[in-house]
Short mmCIF file of the C-alpha atoms (twelve columns), coordinates in Angstrom:
data_MODEL
# 
_entry.id   MODEL 
# 
loop_
_atom_site.group_PDB 
_atom_site.id 
_atom_site.type_symbol 
_atom_site.label_atom_id 
_atom_site.label_alt_id 
_atom_site.label_comp_id 
_atom_site.label_asym_id 
_atom_site.label_seq_id 
_atom_site.Cartn_x 
_atom_site.Cartn_y 
_atom_site.Cartn_z 
_atom_site.pdbx_PDB_model_num 
ATOM 1   C CA . ALA A 1   57.126 67.940  40.734 1 
ATOM 2   C CA . PHE A 2   57.380 71.268  38.935 1 
ATOM 3   C CA . THR A 3   54.651 72.406  36.540 1 
ATOM 4   C CA . ILE A 4   53.770 75.647  34.798 1 
ATOM 5   C CA . VAL A 5   50.182 76.620  34.134 1 
ATOM 6   C CA . PRO A 6   50.123 77.875  30.531 1 
ATOM 7   C CA . PRO A 7   48.820 81.418  30.111 1 
ATOM 8   C CA . PRO A 8   45.431 81.716  28.411 1 
ATOM 9   C CA . VAL A 9   45.534 82.171  24.647 1 
ATOM 10  C CA . GLY A 10  43.844 85.432  23.695 1 
ATOM 11  C CA . GLY A 11  42.126 86.782  20.663 1 
ATOM 12  C CA . GLY A 12  38.693 86.084  19.275 1 
ATOM 13  C CA . GLY A 13  39.064 84.208  15.997 1 
ATOM 14  C CA . GLY A 14  42.841 84.589  16.113 1 
ATOM 15  C CA . ALA A 15  42.630 88.319  15.332 1 
ATOM 16  C CA . THR A 16  44.961 89.267  18.168 1 
ATOM 17  C CA . LEU A 17  47.543 87.300  20.084 1 
ATOM 18  C CA . THR A 18  48.306 87.497  23.776 1 
ATOM 19  C CA . PRO A 19  51.877 88.756  24.115 1 
ATOM 20  C CA . ALA A 20  54.376 86.365  25.658 1 
ATOM 21  C CA . PRO A 21  54.930 87.074  29.336 1 
ATOM 22  C CA . ALA A 22  58.031 89.169  30.067 1 
ATOM 23  C CA . ILE A 23  58.927 86.906  33.014 1 
ATOM 24  C CA . VAL A 24  58.880 83.094  32.767 1 
ATOM 25  C CA . ILE A 25  59.665 80.673  35.613 1 
ATOM 26  C CA . THR A 26  61.868 78.046  33.945 1 
ATOM 27  C CA . SER A 27  62.587 75.599  36.776 1 
ATOM 28  C CA . ILE A 28  62.173 74.795  40.449 1 
ATOM 29  C CA . SER A 29  64.401 72.016  41.757 1 
ATOM 30  C CA . GLY A 30  65.732 70.458  44.937 1 
ATOM 31  C CA . GLY A 31  63.752 71.165  48.060 1 
ATOM 32  C CA . GLY A 32  64.936 68.245  50.171 1 
ATOM 33  C CA . SER A 33  66.504 70.586  52.726 1 
ATOM 34  C CA . GLY A 34  63.464 72.886  52.838 1 
ATOM 35  C CA . LYS A 35  65.016 75.150  50.191 1 
ATOM 36  C CA . ALA A 36  64.452 74.841  46.447 1 
ATOM 37  C CA . ARG A 37  66.225 76.655  43.602 1 
ATOM 38  C CA . MET A 38  63.998 78.687  41.257 1 
ATOM 39  C CA . THR A 39  65.217 80.016  37.909 1 
ATOM 40  C CA . TRP A 40  63.507 82.362  35.482 1 
ATOM 41  C CA . THR A 41  63.973 84.373  32.321 1 
ATOM 42  C CA . SER A 42  63.020 88.012  31.979 1 
ATOM 43  C CA . THR A 43  62.965 90.524  29.147 1 
ATOM 44  C CA . VAL A 44  62.924 93.329  31.747 1 
ATOM 45  C CA . THR A 45  65.582 94.350  34.296 1 
ATOM 46  C CA . PRO A 46  63.594 96.186  36.976 1 
ATOM 47  C CA . LYS A 47  65.578 98.691  39.069 1 
ATOM 48  C CA . LYS A 48  63.786 97.566  42.249 1 
ATOM 49  C CA . GLY A 49  64.129 93.839  41.463 1 
ATOM 50  C CA . PHE A 50  61.545 91.096  41.621 1 
ATOM 51  C CA . ALA A 51  59.041 89.659  44.081 1 
ATOM 52  C CA . ILE A 52  58.470 85.904  44.263 1 
ATOM 53  C CA . LEU A 53  54.846 85.540  45.367 1 
ATOM 54  C CA . TYR A 54  53.690 82.279  46.877 1 
ATOM 55  C CA . SER A 55  50.684 80.511  48.346 1 
ATOM 56  C CA . THR A 56  49.563 77.016  49.293 1 
ATOM 57  C CA . SER A 57  45.917 77.783  48.400 1 
ATOM 58  C CA . ASP A 58  45.705 80.656  45.856 1 
ATOM 59  C CA . LYS A 59  46.493 79.343  42.394 1 
ATOM 60  C CA . GLU A 60  47.330 82.868  41.172 1 
ATOM 61  C CA . PRO A 61  49.224 84.625  43.969 1 
ATOM 62  C CA . THR A 62  49.111 88.435  43.847 1 
ATOM 63  C CA . TRP A 63  51.036 91.268  45.506 1 
ATOM 64  C CA . GLU A 64  47.942 92.447  47.360 1 
ATOM 65  C CA . LYS A 65  46.889 89.080  48.827 1 
ATOM 66  C CA . ASN A 66  49.857 86.766  49.279 1 
ATOM 67  C CA . ALA A 67  53.239 86.367  50.936 1 
ATOM 68  C CA . TYR A 68  56.401 87.071  48.943 1 
ATOM 69  C CA . PHE A 69  60.187 87.097  48.900 1 
ATOM 70  C CA . ILE A 70  61.997 90.155  47.514 1 
ATOM 71  C CA . VAL A 71  64.955 89.752  45.149 1 
ATOM 72  C CA . ASN A 72  66.609 93.187  45.133 1 
ATOM 73  C CA . ASP A 73  68.712 92.602  42.008 1 
ATOM 74  C CA . GLY A 74  66.857 93.253  38.726 1 
ATOM 75  C CA . ALA A 75  69.541 91.268  36.863 1 
ATOM 76  C CA . ALA A 76  68.998 88.155  39.039 1 
ATOM 77  C CA . ARG A 77  67.608 85.078  37.315 1 
ATOM 78  C CA . GLU A 78  67.622 82.640  40.239 1 
ATOM 79  C CA . ALA A 79  66.715 82.511  43.914 1 
ATOM 80  C CA . TYR A 80  66.308 79.995  46.701 1 
ATOM 81  C CA . ILE A 81  62.810 79.597  48.102 1 
ATOM 82  C CA . ASP A 82  61.676 78.022  51.380 1 
ATOM 83  C CA . GLY A 83  58.955 75.438  51.822 1 
ATOM 84  C CA . LYS A 84  57.669 72.650  54.022 1 
ATOM 85  C CA . ALA A 85  58.047 68.963  53.169 1 
ATOM 86  C CA . GLY A 86  55.016 67.467  51.422 1 
ATOM 87  C CA . LYS A 87  53.386 70.871  50.731 1 
ATOM 88  C CA . THR A 88  52.502 72.122  47.250 1 
ATOM 89  C CA . TYR A 89  53.123 75.812  46.577 1 
ATOM 90  C CA . TYR A 90  51.916 78.103  43.802 1 
ATOM 91  C CA . TYR A 91  54.510 80.645  42.669 1 
ATOM 92  C CA . ARG A 92  54.554 83.729  40.480 1 
ATOM 93  C CA . ILE A 93  57.306 86.263  39.925 1 
ATOM 94  C CA . CYS A 94  56.656 89.917  39.284 1 
ATOM 95  C CA . SER A 95  58.863 92.869  38.422 1 
ATOM 96  C CA . LEU A 96  58.733 95.615  41.035 1 
ATOM 97  C CA . LYS A 97  57.908 99.176  40.073 1 
ATOM 98  C CA . GLU A 98  56.958 102.017 42.420 1 
ATOM 99  C CA . GLY A 99  56.555 99.713  45.413 1 
ATOM 100 C CA . LYS A 100 54.294 97.097  43.819 1 
ATOM 101 C CA . CYS A 101 54.105 94.427  41.137 1 
ATOM 102 C CA . ASP A 102 54.219 95.569  37.526 1 
ATOM 103 C CA . LEU A 103 54.525 92.506  35.266 1 
ATOM 104 C CA . TYR A 104 53.584 88.980  36.428 1 
ATOM 105 C CA . SER A 105 54.763 85.566  35.288 1 
ATOM 106 C CA . ALA A 106 52.390 82.662  34.800 1 
ATOM 107 C CA . THR A 107 51.872 80.455  37.876 1 
ATOM 108 C CA . ALA A 108 54.250 77.569  38.558 1 
ATOM 109 C CA . THR A 109 53.577 74.833  41.100 1 
ATOM 110 C CA . PHE A 110 56.121 72.880  43.126 1 
ATOM 111 C CA . GLN A 111 55.741 70.208  45.769 1 
ATOM 112 C CA . PHE A 112 58.527 70.055  48.317 1 
ATOM 113 C CA . PRO A 113 59.732 66.462  48.832 1 
# 
């Protein structure tokens, strides 16, 4: 099952709104062969591409703490991710800038069948 954790709504009394994330994970599907297809939208096209951060325990994976896959193409909007049967993973995508994450997506979860 694929779920997205909604980002927190900001602003005291509605005075300010939290901007929509620049990167949104739209789907994670498949996974029966140990590989699942992830798709996303992005309002940015980073020259260095994206990192797909993942964890089986941290609900908000970060560049500093967690494992990741690199997608070198900033125009890419899909990738195949690896996982173990029966395990639930937490995923975030970030745009890469100067050797680290710049903008993060919200967390998505996926359990490999």
